[in-house]
C-alpha positions in Angstrom: -22.1 0.9 0.9 -19.8 2.0 3.7 -18.0 -0.8 5.5 -17.9 -0.3 9.3 -14.4 0.4 10.7 -14.5 -2.4 13.3 -13.2 -6.0 13.5 -15.3 -8.7 11.8 -13.9 -10.7 13.7 -11.9 -12.6 11.1 -10.7 -15.5 13.3 -7.1 -14.7 12.3 -4.5 -12.8 14.3 -0.9 -11.6 14.7 0.5 -15.1 14.3 -1.4 -15.8 11.1 0.9 -16.4 8.1 0.3 -15.0 4.6 -0.6 -18.5 3.2 -3.2 -19.0 6.0 -4.6 -15.5 5.4 -5.3 -16.5 1.8 -8.1 -18.7 3.1 -7.4 -21.5 0.6 -8.5 -19.4 -2.4 -7.6 -20.5 -5.9 -6.4 -17.4 -7.9 -6.1 -19.1 -11.3 -7.0 -16.6 -14.0 -6.3 -13.6 -11.7 -3.8 -10.9 -12.7 -2.1 -8.8 -10.1 0.6 -6.1 -9.6 2.8 -5.9 -6.5 5.0 -2.8 -6.3 8.2 -3.7 -4.4 7.2 -7.3 -4.8 10.7 -8.6 -5.3 12.0 -8.1 -1.7 10.9 -8.1 1.9 7.2 -8.4 2.6 6.4 -7.8 -1.0 8.3 -10.9 -2.1 6.2 -13.0 0.3 3.0 -11.5 -1.0 4.1 -12.1 -4.6 5.0 -15.7 -3.8 1.8 -16.6 -2.0 -0.4 -15.0 -4.7 1.5 -16.5 -7.6 1.6 -20.0 -6.0 -2.2 -19.8 -5.6 -2.4 -19.4 -9.4 -2.3 -15.6 -10.0 -0.1 -14.0 -12.7 1.9 -11.3 -10.9 3.7 -8.3 -12.4 6.4 -6.8 -10.2 7.4 -3.2 -11.0 11.0 -2.4 -10.0 13.6 0.3 -10.4 16.1 -2.5 -11.1 14.1 -5.1 -13.1 17.1 -7.4 -13.6 17.7 -7.6 -9.9 14.0 -8.2 -9.4 13.9 -10.9 -12.0 16.6 -12.8 -10.1 14.6 -12.6 -6.9 11.5 -13.9 -8.7 13.3 -16.7 -10.7 11.8 -19.5 -8.7 8.2 -18.1 -8.4 5.8 -19.3 -11.1 3.8 -16.7 -13.1 5.8 -13.8 -11.8 7.6 -11.3 -14.0 9.5 -8.0 -13.4 9.0 -4.8 -15.3 10.7 -1.4 -15.0 9.1 1.3 -12.9 10.4 4.2 -10.8 7.6 5.6 -8.5 9.4 8.9 -8.1 9.4 9.5 -11.9 6.0 10.3 -13.4 7.1 9.4 -17.0 8.2 6.0 -15.8 4.8 5.4 -14.1 3.0 6.3 -17.3 5.2 4.0 -19.5 4.6 1.1 -17.1 0.8 1.7 -17.1 0.7 2.1 -20.8 2.4 -1.3 -21.3 0.0 -3.0 -18.9 -3.1 -1.4 -20.6 -1.8 -2.3 -24.0 -2.2 -6.0 -23.1 -6.0 -5.5 -22.8 -6.0 -7.8 -19.7 -8.0 -7.0 -16.6 -6.2 -6.2 -13.4 -7.8 -7.9 -10.4 -5.3 -7.1 -7.7 -3.1 -3.9 -7.3 -0.9 -4.1 -4.2 0.7 -0.7 -3.5 3.4 -2.1 -1.3 6.7 -0.3 -2.2 7.9 2.4 0.2 10.9 4.4 1.5 11.7 5.3 5.0 14.4 7.8 6.2 15.7 8.2 2.6 18.9 10.3 2.4 17.4 12.2 -0.6 15.1 14.8 0.9 13.4 16.0 -2.4 12.7 14.6 -5.8 13.3 16.5 -9.0 10.0 18.4 -8.6 11.0 19.7 -5.2 8.5 17.3 -3.4 9.4 15.6 -0.2 11.0 12.3 -1.5 9.2 10.0 1.0 5.8 11.5 0.2 6.5 11.4 -3.5 7.3 7.7 -3.5 4.9 6.4 -0.9 1.9 8.4 -1.8 2.1 10.4 -5.0 3.6 7.6 -7.1 1.0 5.1 -6.0 -1.8 7.5 -6.6 -0.6 8.2 -10.1 -0.1 4.4 -10.8 -3.5 3.5 -9.6 -5.2 6.3 -11.6 -3.3 5.2 -14.8 -4.3 1.6 -14.3 -7.9 2.5 -13.6 -9.3 1.1 -16.9 -7.7 -2.3 -16.3 -9.1 -2.4 -12.7 -12.6 -1.6 -14.0 -12.2 -4.3 -16.7 -11.8 -6.9 -14.0 -15.4 -6.5 -12.9 -14.3 -7.1 -9.3 -10.9 -5.8 -8.3 -9.1 -4.9 -5.0 -6.5 -2.2 -4.4 -4.4 -2.7 -1.3 -2.2 0.1 -0.1 0.3 -0.6 2.6 0.0 2.1 5.2 1.5 1.7 8.7 0.9 2.0 12.4 3.3 4.9 11.9 0.2 7.0 10.9 -0.3 7.6 14.6 2.7 10.1 14.6 1.4 12.6 12.1 -1.6 13.7 10.2 -1.2 15.2 6.7 -0.3 18.9 6.7 -2.0 20.0 3.5 -0.4 23.5 3.9 3.1 22.2 4.0 3.3 18.6 2.6 6.9 19.1 1.5 8.4 20.7 4.6 9.0 24.0 3.0 8.0 25.9 6.2 8.9 23.4 8.9 12.0 21.4 9.6 12.1 18.1 7.7 11.8 15.3 10.2 12.1 11.8 8.8 9.7 10.3 11.3 7.0 12.9 10.6 7.7 12.6 6.8 7.1 8.8 6.9 4.1 9.1 9.2 2.5 11.7 7.0 3.0 9.5 3.9 1.4 6.5 5.7 -1.5 8.7 6.8 -1.8 9.8 3.2 -1.9 6.1 2.1 -4.8 5.4 4.3 -6.7 8.5 3.3 -6.0 7.7 -0.4 -7.5 4.2 0.1 -10.6 5.7 1.8 -11.2 8.2 -1.1 -10.5 5.6 -3.7 -13.0 3.1 -2.4 -15.9 5.6 -2.7 -14.9 6.1 -6.4 -14.4 2.4 -7.1 -17.4 0.8 -5.4 -19.8 1.5 -8.3 -17.3 -0.3 -10.6 -16.6 -3.2 -8.3 -13.2 -1.8 -7.4 -12.7 -2.0 -3.6 -9.8 -0.5 -1.7 -8.1 -1.3 1.6 -5.1 0.1 3.6 -3.1 -2.1 5.9 -0.5 -2.1 8.6 1.6 -5.2 7.8 3.9 -6.1 10.6 7.3 -5.1 12.1 10.1 -7.1 10.5 13.6 -6.3 9.3 13.5 -5.5 5.6 15.2 -3.3 3.1 12.8 -0.5 4.2 15.0 -0.2 7.3 18.3 0.2 5.5 18.6 4.0 6.0 17.9 3.7 9.8 20.5 3.4 12.5 20.2 0.9 15.3 18.8 3.5 17.7 16.1 4.3 15.2 15.3 0.7 14.7 14.9 0.1 18.4 12.6 3.1 18.6 10.5 1.8 15.7 10.1 -1.6 17.4 8.9 0.1 20.5 6.5 2.3 18.6 5.1 -0.1 16.0 4.7 -3.3 18.0 6.3 -6.7 18.3 8.6 -8.1 15.6 7.2 -10.8 13.4 8.3 -13.2 10.8 8.1 -12.1 7.2 5.2 -14.6 6.6 3.3 -13.1 9.5 4.1 -9.6 8.4 2.7 -10.2 4.9 -0.5 -11.8 6.1 -2.8 -8.7 6.4 -1.8 -7.6 2.9 -2.7 -11.0 1.4 -5.9 -11.1 3.4 -7.0 -7.8 2.1 -6.0 -8.7 -1.5 -7.7 -12.1 -1.8 -9.6 -13.5 1.2 -13.3 -14.0 0.5 -14.2 -12.7 4.0 -13.9 -9.1 2.6 -16.1 -9.6 -0.5 -18.4 -6.6 -0.8 -16.3 -4.6 1.6 -13.8 -1.8 1.3 -12.6 1.6 2.5 -11.2 0.3 5.8 -7.8 0.2 7.5 -6.7 -3.3 8.6 -4.1 -4.8 10.9 -3.5 -8.2 12.5 -5.5 -9.8 9.7 -8.7 -8.1 10.5 -10.3 -4.7 10.3 -8.7 -2.4 12.9 -10.5 -1.0 15.8 -10.9 2.8 15.8 -9.1 4.5 18.7 -9.1 7.9 20.2 -6.4 10.3 19.1 -5.0 10.6 22.6 -4.6 6.8 23.2 -1.0 5.6 23.8 -1.8 2.1 22.6 0.1 0.9 19.5 -2.7 -0.7 17.5 -5.8 0.9 16.1 -7.0 3.4 13.5 -6.5 7.0 14.6 -9.4 9.4 13.8 -7.5 11.3 11.0 -7.2 8.3 8.7 -11.0 7.8 9.0 -11.8 11.4 8.1 -13.7 11.3 4.7 -13.6 15.1 4.3 -9.9 15.1 4.8 -9.5 12.2 2.4 -11.3 14.2 -0.3 -9.2 17.3 0.3 -6.0 15.3 0.0 -7.3 13.7 -3.2 -7.9 17.1 -4.7 -4.4 18.3 -3.6 -2.8 15.1 -5.0 -4.5 15.6 -8.4 -3.1 19.1 -8.5 0.4 18.0 -7.6 0.5 15.1 -10.1 -1.7 16.5 -12.8 -3.3 13.0 -12.9 -7.0 12.3 -12.6 -9.1 9.1 -12.8 -10.4 8.6 -16.4 -14.0 9.5 -16.8 
């Protein structure tokens, strides 16, 4: 059943905190994974979900550093994972599947922006490889655990930055056009939303629902490769700055709030389903038409399967 791309309304808004967005839900017995869950908005998401009773696994390139950040959070553990390395993704997923436990929540939160490395070892655009390809592969590898949950949610952090670029399926890796870090990031965030759209249609029969979100503008490690001018431009383009607790609220809402039971395949912001907007609008909020294009989502899915060599298990 297709969920309409329009506000519920939820009764929440931009000032809602992550804890408030949880809606008082008890997550005891729930198992979740939060990529990038040891810093920035991801750390807030991890804390709120874990303190509500969930067991949270945090994949990280530096698991020792991640473990230090998670030390005071109950039921949270770090495990090694590098989203730009396919073998690392497979090892992580194999270890999770070997436990035999269901996976109720998968939060595809980790991202890079303006990274100095332009390409990964496969020759792929580094930003696209981490933000989209890595999370697609991770989700596909964890599919059996998500189905085992008999009611799971996959939340992929997109961005209002999707407004700056559609996906160029003929030149995803900037082989025939100049590499522009703003366009690269925007393309990857559009891909995140389209991935979520296509995933939901595949997951609904198994009780796996998918959401994409714009969190909020805060200063985190994501901004570390940006100069002050770039940061000022981003604040103007993406909306008002928020606290970390406010910035993490939409992710938590999509992951766990009961208001979204039976729904999926929508792009959310400000702790509600976003309003669709015209491509020509100059307003900051809203879902642009290209992230709601189901045909494009299917085409990207097929291209991504070819690039990664990874498909959902039958």
